[in-house]
VOPAGU-2260 file (C-alpha; in pm, 1 decimal, decimal comma):
REM VOPAGU-2260
SITE   aa  ch    i         X         Y         Z
SITE  UNK   A    0    4279,4   -6892,8    2916,7
SITE  UNK   A    1    4597,1   -6837,2    3120,8
SITE  UNK   A    2    4814,2   -6539,1    3021,4
SITE  UNK   A    3    5184,6   -6616,4    3017,8
SITE  UNK   A    4    5381,1   -6437,7    3288,7
SITE  UNK   A    5    5623,1   -6280,2    3043,3
SITE  UNK   A    6    5341,4   -6089,3    2869,5
SITE  UNK   A    7    5215,2   -5898,0    3177,2
SITE  UNK   A    8    5469,3   -5614,5    3131,0
SITE  UNK   A    9    5349,5   -5563,9    2771,0
SITE  UNK   A   10    4987,2   -5551,4    2879,3
SITE  UNK   A   11    5066,8   -5295,9    3150,5
SITE  UNK   A   12    5256,3   -5075,8    2906,2
SITE  UNK   A   13    4965,1   -5088,4    2661,0
SITE  UNK   A   14    4720,1   -4984,6    2928,9
SITE  UNK   A   15    4937,1   -4686,4    3019,5
SITE  UNK   A   16    4949,9   -4578,6    2656,2
SITE  UNK   A   17    4569,6   -4607,6    2617,8
SITE  UNK   A   18    4512,1   -4402,0    2933,9
SITE  UNK   A   19    4754,7   -4136,3    2811,6
SITE  UNK   A   20    4583,4   -4112,6    2474,5
SITE  UNK   A   21    4239,7   -4094,6    2640,4
SITE  UNK   A   22    4354,6   -3819,2    2871,4
SITE  UNK   A   23    4503,2   -3625,3    2581,6
SITE  UNK   A   24    4180,8   -3655,4    2381,3
SITE  UNK   A   25    3965,4   -3555,5    2677,9
SITE  UNK   A   26    4191,4   -3261,2    2753,0
SITE  UNK   A   27    4170,3   -3150,5    2389,3
SITE  UNK   A   28    3789,9   -3166,2    2397,4
SITE  UNK   A   29    3776,3   -2961,6    2715,1
SITE  UNK   A   30    4013,2   -2702,2    2575,4
SITE  UNK   A   31    3809,9   -2691,4    2253,6
SITE  UNK   A   32    3483,6   -2650,2    2445,7
SITE  UNK   A   33    3645,8   -2382,1    2661,7
SITE  UNK   A   34    3772,0   -2205,9    2346,9
SITE  UNK   A   35    3422,1   -2208,7    2205,0
SITE  UNK   A   36    3290,4   -2036,4    2520,2
SITE  UNK   A   37    3552,0   -1762,1    2520,5
SITE  UNK   A   38    3528,0   -1451,1    2306,2
SITE  UNK   A   39    3788,0   -1193,0    2221,3
SITE  UNK   A   40    3750,0    -817,1    2228,6
SITE  UNK   A   41    3813,2    -694,2    1875,1
SITE  UNK   A   42    3862,9    -359,6    1707,4
SITE  UNK   A   43    3739,8    -279,4    1360,6
SITE  UNK   A   44    3445,3    -158,6    1154,9
SITE  UNK   A   45    3113,9    -178,9    1339,8
SITE  UNK   A   46    2776,9    -160,7    1169,8
SITE  UNK   A   47    2424,3    -143,9    1306,4
SITE  UNK   A   48    2170,5    -279,5    1062,3
SITE  UNK   A   49    1794,1    -318,5    1043,0
SITE  UNK   A   50    1707,4    -641,6     867,6
SITE  UNK   A   51    1370,9    -698,0     702,3
SITE  UNK   A   52    1215,4    -870,7     405,8
SITE  UNK   A   53    1054,6    -690,9     114,4
SITE  UNK   A   54     923,0    -723,3    -236,2
SITE  UNK   A   55    1070,1    -596,3    -561,3
SITE  UNK   A   56     868,5    -340,4    -755,9
SITE  UNK   A   57     937,7    -118,2   -1051,1
SITE  UNK   A   58     987,9     248,6    -970,9
SITE  UNK   A   59     811,5     343,8   -1292,6
SITE  UNK   A   60     539,8     156,0   -1475,0
SITE  UNK   A   61     253,9     199,1   -1718,9
SITE  UNK   A   62     -78,5     100,2   -1569,6
SITE  UNK   A   63    -330,5    -102,6   -1766,3
SITE  UNK   A   64    -678,7     -16,1   -1642,4
SITE  UNK   A   65   -1043,5     -82,9   -1705,8
SITE  UNK   A   66   -1202,7     165,5   -1951,3
SITE  UNK   A   67   -1234,9     522,4   -1830,5
SITE  UNK   A   68   -1578,8     667,4   -1769,8
SITE  UNK   A   69   -1719,3     363,2   -1590,3
SITE  UNK   A   70   -1826,3     568,4   -1289,2
SITE  UNK   A   71   -2004,1     824,9   -1509,1
SITE  UNK   A   72   -2182,3     535,0   -1678,6
SITE  UNK   A   73   -2282,3     402,4   -1333,7
SITE  UNK   A   74   -2082,3      82,7   -1387,8
SITE  UNK   A   75   -1914,2      33,3   -1054,0
SITE  UNK   A   76   -1802,5    -331,1   -1067,1
SITE  UNK   A   77   -1651,3    -518,0   -1362,8
SITE  UNK   A   78   -1539,4    -878,8   -1373,1
SITE  UNK   A   79   -1222,2    -993,1   -1550,2
SITE  UNK   A   80   -1330,4   -1268,2   -1790,4
SITE  UNK   A   81    -981,3   -1350,7   -1918,0
SITE  UNK   A   82    -627,2   -1217,4   -1891,2
SITE  UNK   A   83    -293,9   -1316,6   -2043,6
SITE  UNK   A   84     -53,2   -1510,0   -1816,6
SITE  UNK   A   85     158,7   -1296,3   -1588,5
SITE  UNK   A   86     503,7   -1236,6   -1731,6
SITE  UNK   A   87     380,4   -1229,3   -2091,5
SITE  UNK   A   88     569,2    -982,8   -2309,7
SITE  UNK   A   89     326,0    -777,6   -2517,0
SITE  UNK   A   90     345,9    -510,1   -2784,3
SITE  UNK   A   91     145,0    -189,6   -2794,8
SITE  UNK   A   92    -209,3    -274,1   -2903,0
SITE  UNK   A   93    -197,8    -640,9   -2797,9
SITE  UNK   A   94    -500,5    -766,7   -2606,7
SITE  UNK   A   95    -417,7    -805,1   -2238,1
SITE  UNK   A   96    -756,8    -879,8   -2083,5
SITE  UNK   A   97   -1129,1    -910,8   -2156,2
SITE  UNK   A   98   -1399,3    -791,0   -1917,9
SITE  UNK   A   99   -1728,4    -973,1   -1875,9
SITE  UNK   A  100   -2005,4    -798,1   -2072,7
SITE  UNK   A  101   -2290,6   -1001,3   -1923,5
SITE  UNK   A  102   -2321,0    -783,9   -1613,8
SITE  UNK   A  103   -2342,8    -468,7   -1826,2
SITE  UNK   A  104   -2580,6    -609,5   -2087,5
SITE  UNK   A  105   -2870,8    -583,9   -1840,6
SITE  UNK   A  106   -2791,0    -220,1   -1776,6
SITE  UNK   A  107   -2779,4    -152,5   -2151,2
SITE  UNK   A  108   -3129,0    -298,7   -2184,6
SITE  UNK   A  109   -3257,6     -88,0   -1894,2
SITE  UNK   A  110   -3110,9     234,8   -2029,8
SITE  UNK   A  111   -3232,9     156,9   -2384,8
SITE  UNK   A  112   -3585,7     117,1   -2248,9
SITE  UNK   A  113   -3547,4     443,4   -2057,1
SITE  UNK   A  114   -3441,4     615,3   -2381,1
SITE  UNK   A  115   -3752,5     485,1   -2556,4
SITE  UNK   A  116   -3976,7     608,9   -2273,6
SITE  UNK   A  117   -3806,8     948,7   -2272,9
SITE  UNK   A  118   -3848,8     967,2   -2651,6
SITE  UNK   A  119   -4220,5     888,5   -2618,5
SITE  UNK   A  120   -4264,3    1152,7   -2347,1
SITE  UNK   A  121   -4081,7    1404,9   -2564,7
SITE  UNK   A  122   -4305,1    1334,8   -2864,8
SITE  UNK   A  123   -4619,8    1351,4   -2649,2
SITE  UNK   A  124   -4511,8    1683,5   -2501,0
SITE  UNK   A  125   -4443,9    1817,4   -2849,4
SITE  UNK   A  126   -4792,1    1710,9   -2971,3
SITE  UNK   A  127   -4956,9    1862,7   -2663,6
SITE  UNK   A  128   -4772,4    2187,9   -2711,0
SITE  UNK   A  129   -4863,7    2204,4   -3078,4
SITE  UNK   A  130   -5231,7    2139,6   -3001,7
SITE  UNK   A  131   -5250,4    2394,2   -2718,5
SITE  UNK   A  132   -5077,8    2667,1   -2917,5
SITE  UNK   A  133   -5297,3    2596,4   -3216,9
SITE  UNK   A  134   -5607,6    2644,3   -3001,0
SITE  UNK   A  135   -5462,4    2963,7   -2858,7
SITE  UNK   A  136   -5398,5    3105,9   -3205,9
SITE  UNK   A  137   -5753,4    3018,1   -3311,3
SITE  UNK   A  138   -5890,0    3200,8   -3008,7
SITE  UNK   A  139   -5686,8    3507,7   -3099,0
SITE  UNK   A  140   -5833,9    3505,9   -3449,0
SITE  UNK   A  141   -6188,1    3466,9   -3310,1
SITE  UNK   A  142   -6134,9    3750,7   -3063,1
SITE  UNK   A  143   -6002,2    3963,4   -3349,3
SITE  UNK   A  144   -6316,5    3902,0   -3555,5
SITE  UNK   A  145   -6533,9    3974,9   -3255,8
SITE  UNK   A  146   -6349,9    4301,7   -3207,0
SITE  UNK   A  147   -6422,1    4402,4   -3567,9
SITE  UNK   A  148   -6791,5    4322,5   -3517,5
SITE  UNK   A  149   -6806,3    4538,1   -3206,8
SITE  UNK   A  150   -6626,5    4814,5   -3389,2
SITE  UNK   A  151   -6890,6    4814,6   -3667,2
SITE  UNK   A  152   -7164,7    4805,5   -3410,9
SITE  UNK   A  153   -7011,1    5102,5   -3233,6
SITE  UNK   A  154   -6985,8    5304,2   -3557,0
SITE  UNK   A  155   -7351,3    5230,0   -3645,0
SITE  UNK   A  156   -7474,4    5324,2   -3298,3
SITE  UNK   A  157   -7390,0    5692,6   -3341,8
SITE  UNK   A  158   -7734,6    5737,6   -3500,2
SITE  UNK   A  159   -7896,5    5562,2   -3203,0
SITE  UNK   A  160   -7992,3    5672,4   -2858,6
SITE  UNK   A  161   -7712,7    5759,3   -2612,9
SITE  UNK   A  162   -7777,3    5445,1   -2414,0
SITE  UNK   A  163   -7736,4    5231,8   -2723,5
SITE  UNK   A  164   -7414,9    5417,7   -2810,1
SITE  UNK   A  165   -7279,9    5359,0   -2460,8
SITE  UNK   A  166   -7362,5    4989,0   -2474,4
SITE  UNK   A  167   -7182,2    4959,0   -2809,1
SITE  UNK   A  168   -6875,7    5127,8   -2663,8
SITE  UNK   A  169   -6874,3    4888,0   -2367,0
SITE  UNK   A  170   -6901,4    4586,7   -2594,2
SITE  UNK   A  171   -6616,1    4717,3   -2807,5
SITE  UNK   A  172   -6388,6    4771,5   -2504,5
SITE  UNK   A  173   -6472,7    4423,4   -2372,7
SITE  UNK   A  174   -6380,8    4266,9   -2706,5
SITE  UNK   A  175   -6059,7    4469,5   -2721,2
SITE  UNK   A  176   -5954,2    4350,8   -2375,9
SITE  UNK   A  177   -6040,3    3990,5   -2459,3
SITE  UNK   A  178   -5815,5    4004,4   -2765,6
SITE  UNK   A  179   -5531,2    4156,1   -2567,7
SITE  UNK   A  180   -5570,0    3890,3   -2295,5
SITE  UNK   A  181   -5571,9    3615,2   -2554,9
SITE  UNK   A  182   -5244,1    3742,2   -2695,8
SITE  UNK   A  183   -5088,5    3748,7   -2346,3
SITE  UNK   A  184   -5215,2    3395,8   -2280,4
SITE  UNK   A  185   -5066,2    3280,8   -2608,6
SITE  UNK   A  186   -4723,4    3409,6   -2509,5
SITE  UNK   A  187   -4753,9    3240,4   -2170,3
SITE  UNK   A  188   -4860,2    2910,5   -2326,9
SITE  UNK   A  189   -4570,3    2938,3   -2569,7
SITE  UNK   A  190   -4324,7    2981,0   -2282,7
SITE  UNK   A  191   -4486,0    2689,6   -2095,7
SITE  UNK   A  192   -4454,3    2468,2   -2399,8
SITE  UNK   A  193   -4092,9    2565,7   -2445,4
SITE  UNK   A  194   -4015,8    2491,4   -2076,5
SITE  UNK   A  195   -4189,6    2155,5   -2099,6
SITE  UNK   A  196   -3996,8    2067,5   -2415,0
SITE  UNK   A  197   -3669,8    2166,6   -2249,0
SITE  UNK   A  198   -3754,4    1944,8   -1951,3
SITE  UNK   A  199   -3845,6    1635,5   -2148,8
SITE  UNK   A  200   -3566,7    1709,3   -2396,5
SITE  UNK   A  201   -3309,6    1722,3   -2114,4
SITE  UNK   A  202   -3431,2    1389,0   -1980,2
SITE  UNK   A  203   -3412,5    1239,4   -2329,3
SITE  UNK   A  204   -3059,9    1374,3   -2377,0
SITE  UNK   A  205   -2957,3    1240,6   -2036,3
SITE  UNK   A  206   -3079,4     891,1   -2119,0
SITE  UNK   A  207   -2918,8     904,6   -2461,8
SITE  UNK   A  208   -2587,6    1020,3   -2312,0
SITE  UNK   A  209   -2605,0     743,7   -2050,8
SITE  UNK   A  210   -2659,3     485,4   -2323,9
SITE  UNK   A  211   -2372,6     630,7   -2527,2
SITE  UNK   A  212   -2145,4     624,0   -2217,8
SITE  UNK   A  213   -2229,2     261,2   -2142,7
SITE  UNK   A  214   -2171,0     161,2   -2503,5
SITE  UNK   A  215   -1839,6     350,1   -2504,0
SITE  UNK   A  216   -1730,7     176,3   -2182,8
SITE  UNK   A  217   -1830,4    -161,4   -2324,7
SITE  UNK   A  218   -1617,3     -95,4   -2630,0
SITE  UNK   A  219   -1323,0     -69,2   -2389,5
SITE  UNK   A  220   -1394,8    -407,0   -2231,3
SITE  UNK   A  221   -1130,9    -546,3   -2461,3
SITE  UNK   A  222    -827,2    -405,6   -2282,8
SITE  UNK   A  223    -511,4    -358,9   -2489,8
SITE  UNK   A  224    -155,7    -270,7   -2392,6
SITE  UNK   A  225     -82,7     103,1   -2426,9
SITE  UNK   A  226     289,5      31,3   -2474,4
SITE  UNK   A  227     523,7    -267,1   -2501,1
SITE  UNK   A  228     640,4    -445,1   -2187,0
SITE  UNK   A  229     595,8    -740,9   -1953,2
SITE  UNK   A  230     251,6    -790,7   -1799,3
SITE  UNK   A  231     246,2    -793,4   -1418,5
SITE  UNK   A  232     -89,2    -842,5   -1245,8
SITE  UNK   A  233    -219,7    -557,3   -1032,0
SITE  UNK   A  234    -284,6    -618,1    -663,3
SITE  UNK   A  235    -600,0    -565,6    -464,5
SITE  UNK   A  236    -613,8    -388,6    -127,3
SITE  UNK   A  237    -542,6    -715,1      54,3
SITE  UNK   A  238    -230,8    -789,9    -152,0
SITE  UNK   A  239    -396,8   -1060,6    -363,3
SITE  UNK   A  240    -323,9   -1041,4    -734,2
SITE  UNK   A  241    -607,7    -983,9    -978,2
SITE  UNK   A  242    -665,0   -1271,9   -1217,2
SITE  UNK   A  243    -951,6   -1409,1   -1426,3
SITE  UNK   A  244   -1264,5   -1386,5   -1211,8
SITE  UNK   A  245   -1144,4   -1090,2   -1002,5
SITE  UNK   A  246   -1355,4    -778,4    -970,2
SITE  UNK   A  247   -1235,7    -436,9   -1087,5
SITE  UNK   A  248   -1407,8    -128,6    -948,8
SITE  UNK   A  249   -1452,8     214,7   -1094,9
SITE  UNK   A  250   -1246,1     356,7    -805,9
SITE  UNK   A  251    -964,5     100,4    -839,0
SITE  UNK   A  252    -955,7      18,6   -1211,8
SITE  UNK   A  253    -604,9    -131,5   -1227,0
SITE  UNK   A  254    -587,3    -464,4   -1411,5
SITE  UNK   A  255    -213,2    -500,2   -1471,7
SITE  UNK   A  256     105,5    -298,2   -1511,2
SITE  UNK   A  257     390,5    -278,1   -1759,1
SITE  UNK   A  258     691,9    -209,1   -1534,0
SITE  UNK   A  259    1020,3     -46,3   -1630,7
SITE  UNK   A  260    1257,5    -328,5   -1532,2
SITE  UNK   A  261    1564,8    -104,6   -1555,3
SITE  UNK   A  262    1477,4      78,6   -1231,8
SITE  UNK   A  263    1367,3    -142,2    -944,7
SITE  UNK   A  264    1309,9     -89,7    -573,8
SITE  UNK   A  265    1243,2    -309,3    -275,0
SITE  UNK   A  266     930,9    -211,9     -82,4
SITE  UNK   A  267     940,2    -327,9     277,4
SITE  UNK   A  268     757,0    -260,7     602,2
SITE  UNK   A  269     950,8    -191,6     923,9
SITE  UNK   A  270     807,4    -204,8    1273,7
SITE  UNK   A  271     768,5     112,2    1476,9
SITE  UNK   A  272    1059,9      22,9    1706,2
SITE  UNK   A  273    1320,0       3,9    1429,0
SITE  UNK   A  274    1183,6     263,2    1186,0
SITE  UNK   A  275    1318,9     551,1    1396,2
SITE  UNK   A  276    1668,9     433,0    1306,2
SITE  UNK   A  277    1598,1     439,6     931,6
SITE  UNK   A  278    1646,0     755,5     725,3
SITE  UNK   A  279    1650,8     850,6     359,3
SITE  UNK   A  280    1994,3     808,2     203,1
SITE  UNK   A  281    2110,1     515,3     416,3
SITE  UNK   A  282    2282,7     231,7     234,3
SITE  UNK   A  283    2144,1    -120,9     224,9
SITE  UNK   A  284    2241,0    -465,6     108,3
SITE  UNK   A  285    1970,6    -649,1     -86,6
SITE  UNK   A  286    1959,0   -1025,2    -134,5
SITE  UNK   A  287    1712,9   -1237,8    -329,0
SITE  UNK   A  288    1536,3   -1540,7    -187,6
SITE  UNK   A  289    1536,3   -1689,5    -537,7
SITE  UNK   A  290    1913,6   -1643,4    -572,5
SITE  UNK   A  291    2079,3   -1632,0    -227,1
SITE  UNK   A  292    2424,0   -1600,8    -379,2
SITE  UNK   A  293    2341,8   -1266,3    -542,2
SITE  UNK   A  294    2392,7    -947,5    -342,7
SITE  UNK   A  295    2289,1    -599,7    -458,7
SITE  UNK   A  296    2342,2    -255,5    -311,5
SITE  UNK   A  297    2060,9     -14,5    -243,9
SITE  UNK   A  298    1973,4     321,4     -95,0
SITE  UNK   A  299    1672,0     420,6     114,2
SITE  UNK   A  300    1463,0     665,1     -88,3
SITE  UNK   A  301    1143,3     688,4     114,0
SITE  UNK   A  302    1029,5     637,9     475,4
SITE  UNK   A  303     657,2     670,8     546,1
SITE  UNK   A  304     550,3     925,0     806,5
SITE  UNK   A  305     236,8     733,2     901,5
SITE  UNK   A  306     214,1     374,0    1020,9
SITE  UNK   A  307     -35,7     124,2     888,1
SITE  UNK   A  308    -184,6    -209,9     979,6
SITE  UNK   A  309     -78,3    -483,5     739,5
SITE  UNK   A  310    -290,9    -796,0     684,7
SITE  UNK   A  311    -232,1   -1075,3     935,9
SITE  UNK   A  312     -22,2    -855,2    1164,2
SITE  UNK   A  313     -98,5    -680,7    1493,2
SITE  UNK   A  314     191,5    -432,0    1506,0
SITE  UNK   A  315     199,7    -100,0    1324,7
SITE  UNK   A  316     452,8     -88,5    1042,5
SITE  UNK   A  317     592,9     184,6     820,0
SITE  UNK   A  318     653,5     153,5     447,3
SITE  UNK   A  319    1016,0     196,4     340,0
SITE  UNK   A  320    1139,0     200,3     -20,8
SITE  UNK   A  321    1494,8      97,8    -109,1
SITE  UNK   A  322    1620,8     175,4    -458,8
SITE  UNK   A  323    1830,6     -94,9    -624,2
SITE  UNK   A  324    2140,7      81,0    -750,5
SITE  UNK   A  325    2237,3    -184,3   -1008,7
SITE  UNK   A  326    2046,5    -268,5   -1325,2
SITE  UNK   A  327    1993,9    -643,5   -1346,2
SITE  UNK   A  328    1793,3    -810,1   -1622,2
SITE  UNK   A  329    1707,5   -1103,1   -1394,3
SITE  UNK   A  330    1513,3    -890,0   -1148,0
SITE  UNK   A  331    1136,5    -923,4   -1166,1
SITE  UNK   A  332     856,4    -749,7    -977,5
SITE  UNK   A  333     721,0    -959,4    -694,6
SITE  UNK   A  334    1052,8   -1123,7    -601,8
SITE  UNK   A  335    1108,3   -1154,3    -226,3
SITE  UNK   A  336    1412,1    -968,5     -98,2
SITE  UNK   A  337    1613,8    -958,3     220,4
SITE  UNK   A  338    1716,2    -603,2     312,0
SITE  UNK   A  339    1991,9    -511,1     555,3
SITE  UNK   A  340    1977,8    -133,5     607,1
SITE  UNK   A  341    2294,7      13,1     757,6
SITE  UNK   A  342    2161,1     262,7    1011,2
SITE  UNK   A  343    2502,1     351,8    1158,3
SITE  UNK   A  344    2865,9     272,5    1083,6
SITE  UNK   A  345    3187,4     323,6    1280,4
SITE  UNK   A  346    3517,8     266,9    1103,6
SITE  UNK   A  347    3709,2     178,5    1421,1
SITE  UNK   A  348    3529,0      57,1    1731,8
SITE  UNK   A  349    3602,8    -180,9    2017,1
SITE  UNK   A  350    3337,3    -451,9    2033,0
SITE  UNK   A  351    3269,0    -791,3    2180,9
SITE  UNK   A  352    3015,3   -1066,4    2120,8
SITE  UNK   A  353    2672,9    -982,4    2259,2
SITE  UNK   A  354    2667,1   -1319,3    2435,4
SITE  UNK   A  355    2938,7   -1199,9    2672,0
SITE  UNK   A  356    2734,9    -906,7    2804,3
SITE  UNK   A  357    2545,3    -943,6    3133,0
SITE  UNK   A  358    2351,7    -695,3    3342,3
SITE  UNK   A  359    2263,1    -654,4    3707,2
SITE  UNK   A  360    2038,1    -372,3    3820,4
SITE  UNK   A  361    2108,0    -190,6    3498,2
SITE  UNK   A  362    2487,4    -221,9    3535,3
SITE  UNK   A  363    2641,6    -399,2    3233,4
SITE  UNK   A  364    2939,2    -626,7    3295,6
SITE  UNK   A  365    3137,9    -913,7    3147,9
SITE  UNK   A  366    3339,8   -1203,8    3288,9
SITE  UNK   A  367    3697,2   -1124,5    3182,6
SITE  UNK   A  368    3948,2   -1407,2    3180,2
SITE  UNK   A  369    4295,5   -1307,2    3291,6
SITE  UNK   A  370    4563,8   -1569,4    3341,8
SITE  UNK   A  371    4405,2   -1857,9    3525,5
SITE  UNK   A  372    4133,2   -1651,7    3693,3
SITE  UNK   A  373    3808,5   -1473,3    3604,6
SITE  UNK   A  374    3695,4   -1126,3    3714,2
SITE  UNK   A  375    3352,4    -967,1    3688,0
SITE  UNK   A  376    3423,5    -638,7    3507,5
SITE  UNK   A  377    3180,0    -349,5    3471,4
SITE  UNK   A  378    3175,6    -202,8    3118,1
SITE  UNK   A  379    3032,4     100,8    2946,9
SITE  UNK   A  380    2854,4       4,5    2626,0
SITE  UNK   A  381    2764,5     186,5    2307,8
SITE  UNK   A  382    2575,0      81,6    1997,6
SITE  UNK   A  383    2483,0    -280,5    1944,7
SITE  UNK   A  384    2368,3    -494,1    1654,7
SITE  UNK   A  385    2238,5    -848,1    1629,9
SITE  UNK   A  386    2577,5   -1003,1    1707,9
SITE  UNK   A  387    2799,9    -762,9    1901,1
SITE  UNK   A  388    2806,5    -457,2    2125,4
SITE  UNK   A  389    3047,4    -163,6    2130,1
SITE  UNK   A  390    3260,5    -132,9    2445,2
SITE  UNK   A  391    3332,1     229,7    2534,9
SITE  UNK   A  392    3519,0     158,4    2864,1
SITE  UNK   A  393    3619,8    -140,8    3069,3
SITE  UNK   A  394    3797,6    -364,3    2818,2
SITE  UNK   A  395    4097,6    -348,1    2588,0
SITE  UNK   A  396    4156,2    -495,6    2247,2
SITE  UNK   A  397    4254,1    -859,6    2276,3
SITE  UNK   A  398    4090,7    -916,9    2617,2
SITE  UNK   A  399    3921,4   -1252,5    2652,4
SITE  UNK   A  400    3570,3   -1277,5    2796,8
SITE  UNK   A  401    3348,5   -1570,3    2886,6
SITE  UNK   A  402    3044,0   -1621,2    2668,1
SITE  UNK   A  403    2881,0   -1833,2    2939,8
SITE  UNK   A  404    2885,5   -1720,4    3304,8
SITE  UNK   A  405    3093,3   -1940,8    3537,0
SITE  UNK   A  406    2923,5   -2134,8    3814,8
SITE  UNK   A  407    3055,8   -1899,2    4081,4
SITE  UNK   A  408    2999,0   -1585,8    3871,7
SITE  UNK   A  409    2735,9   -1418,0    4092,6
SITE  UNK   A  410    2966,2   -1450,9    4394,4
SITE  UNK   A  411    3255,7   -1268,9    4226,0
SITE  UNK   A  412    3307,5    -909,4    4327,0
SITE  UNK   A  413    3219,0    -658,7    4057,0
SITE  UNK   A  414    3515,2    -449,0    3942,4
SITE  UNK   A  415    3370,8    -100,0    3897,6
SITE  UNK   A  416    3471,1     156,9    3639,2
SITE  UNK   A  417    3636,3     476,7    3761,8
SITE  UNK   A  418    3371,5     743,9    3810,2
SITE  UNK   A  419    3080,7     498,0    3773,1
SITE  UNK   A  420    2767,4     639,5    3933,7
SITE  UNK   A  421    2548,0     333,0    3905,7
SITE  UNK   A  422    2465,1     182,0    4242,6
SITE  UNK   A  423    2447,8    -184,5    4328,5
SITE  UNK   A  424    2195,8    -301,2    4591,4
SITE  UNK   A  425    2320,3    -290,3    4949,4
SITE  UNK   A  426    2441,3    -606,9    5112,8
SITE  UNK   A  427    2160,4    -795,7    5281,2
SITE  UNK   A  428    1898,4    -615,6    5074,7
SITE  UNK   A  429    1686,9    -752,7    4796,0
SITE  UNK   A  430    1913,1    -835,1    4509,9
SITE  UNK   A  431    1774,4    -850,3    4161,9
SITE  UNK   A  432    1885,6   -1157,1    3973,6
SITE  UNK   A  433    2161,9   -1119,8    3722,7
SITE  UNK   A  434    2029,9   -1079,7    3370,0
SITE  UNK   A  435    2195,7   -1241,2    3073,6
SITE  UNK   A  436    2194,4   -1046,1    2748,5
SITE  UNK   A  437    2255,7   -1360,5    2549,4
SITE  UNK   A  438    2117,8   -1213,3    2231,6
SITE  UNK   A  439    1910,0    -933,8    2090,8
SITE  UNK   A  440    1560,5   -1055,9    1994,7
SITE  UNK   A  441    1550,2   -1111,9    1622,3
SITE  UNK   A  442    1362,8    -836,3    1448,6
SITE  UNK   A  443    1051,3    -964,5    1273,6
SITE  UNK   A  444    1073,9    -978,9     898,5
SITE  UNK   A  445     790,9    -774,5     764,2
């Protein structure tokens, strides 16, 4: 199709307009991109925080446990047969859980049999003692009669020859000694019988007490709530909650708890690098994973002195407890929390985005934009958090800095601070590459 000659000026004007608009749009995009890569030095409140996740727990609670005395009854492991659903509200005396009696029934049978054997041994020892002492008493009576006979014989022998008299005296003395010895033996046999009865009696009492202890423990296998509250399952050493089928030991008898929901705390674990910044009394902001829009205030109440190895982690961590300062009826034990502990706070500090900070041979610097040019400015830094770093010297409020190094950045001369003692490598020597401090590594959430 042939374009009329009178329309060429209109087409040319339209093309000029389109090019102008395109240039304006491109220029706007460049300026916007440049604005996004430029930060401003600001002055204001500066906070350093340690961020970690935690779990809500009640500061005070009533523990529901397996029956006391299980260890004395030699019942070391008990199985939970049934338990009410977690979160159930119970009254004092309500049944919370039932323990399996099958594992203890065998022990009851064994101890009952032991009681019967001990009873039989006791009765046998008593019969033996009665028989032996009866024989000993009969011997004493016989020796007494024999002594009377020898006494008569001695009295009658005074009319006999001296030898006969002497023989009668000897027989009398022998009978007298035999009677005395029989009496001593009787006392000894009595003491032996008493010792034997004490021995078998103690064993019988021990077996009876064991049976009574087992029966008493079994009576407590129906576990009831000692007070009203909401049932929260107890946790095992590995953090797993105890439910139906879990084992309860005599050394760790906890089955569930009845927490005081009016006083809650977030229990968290902080790595050994950050825990040195945390101290009792520091303020914290607590958020809930279940309700991200809710924010609570807290205060650090406890920092563990000893580290520990948590399951599925390699690093040592320290337990930290943060008290929730508000009372909230929606808070429940076991909720996951996000904790931001304010370890330091400055009301007025000069700071800049951490992305603007670079380092070469340990000398921190930024790329400061002034007019149409860029200078590489050494700075003295202070505290830093996840987003920004405090500038002690080298920049002023309102200065603009590049968040991304320019292409010719390493070739720019470094503007040193007055009195700076840090040394740069000599020209021609080995130069360490410039290091970008684009961000602080995110602290792991415990």
